[in-house]
N, C-alpha and C positions, 0 to 999 in steps of 0.2 A: 389223339390218344389221351385218355384221362390218366392222371397221375395217381398212383396208389400211395397214400401217405401213412395209412395205419392198417394193421392187420391184427385180428384177435384169433388166437389159436386155442381151441378147447380140446385138450388131450390129457388123459390121465398118466401117460407114460413120460416120465421126466427125461429119459434118454431121447425119445422122439422130439420132445419140445426143444431140447438142447441142440440136436442136429438141425432141426428146422430153423432155429435162430442163427446158427452158424452159417448155414447155406444162405439164408436171407441177407445176413450182413455182408456176405461175400458178393452178393448180387447188387445190393443197394443199402448202404449204411444209413440213409436218410429215412427209411421206412420204420416207423414205430411199431414194434411187436409187443403185444400184451398177451398174457396167457392165463388160462384157468384149467384146473385139474378135472373138472366134471361139469355137467350141465347145471347143477344147483349153484355152484360157485359162479359160473358164467352168467346166469340170469341175474344173480344178485349184483354182480359188477356192472352188468349192462343197464340196470336201473339207474345207476349213477352216470355212466358214460356210454353213449350209444352212437358215437361219431366215427365208427370204424368203416373203412372202405370195403373190407372183405372179412369174412369169418371162415376159418378152416375148422372143421368139426369132425372129431373121431366118432365112431359108432359105439365101440365097446368100452364103456366107462362105468364106474360104480355110481351109486346113488341115483343118477339120471343118465340114461344112455343117449346116444346121439339122435336117435329117432324121436324120442320124447322132447329133447332139447330143441330140435328142429321144429316140431309142432308148436312149441311155446314161442319160438322166435317168429314164426310166420303168422301167429295169431295176434301178436303185439303190433299195434299200428306204428309205434316208434321204431321198431326193429325189423319189420317185415321187408323193408326196402333194401336192407343190407344183403348183398349177395353171399350165399353160403356155399362153400365147396366142401364136400365130404372128403376127408383125408383119413383113410382107414386101411387096415389089413384085411378087413372083411371083403371077400370076393364073391359072396353069394349073390347071384343075380336078383333074387327077390328083395334083398336088403337095398341093393343099388337102385332098383326100379322104385322101391317104396320112397327112398329119400328124394329121388328126382320128382316123383309125383307129389311129394309134400312141399316142393319149392326149392330144393337144392339146384344149383345151376350146373354143377359138374361133380364127377366122382374122380378123385385122384388117389390111386392106390399107393400105399406106403411102399417104399422101395428100400432094399438093403444097400442100394448104390447112392452114394453122395452125388455123383455126377447126374444120375437120372433125376433126383429131386431138384438139383440145380437147374437142369434143362426145363423141367416142368414148371418150376416157379418163375423162371425167366419168361416163358411163354405166357403164363398167367399175368404176370406183372406188366408185360409189354403189350398185352391184348387191348384192343379198342372196346371190349365188351363191358368194361367196368367203369 
């Protein structure tokens, strides 16, 4: 099993970012979590630092949505190897399929349940796939 050391969360909702951080720190305090509020900010930050083990990406964001951000990530030779997990309230099958066809490895629906997010993140972090 490979160890996840760093995660980059791209999400415009500050409450969702805070919940994600709380759940992640409950699971493993050693994992570094960095965040961005939209795709534009994320791509700027990733120019400087692109050493993340996983990227969690929301779909519905201002300035640059998740689909456009994913396209940019997968076109960039320095970033395309970082696994991207879509983390969104969007449950429209066409959006989910589009993100998977563009290179996302998983779709994780946002949940109102702290426990559901905790279980999902535990499975992802403990997976042998990353």
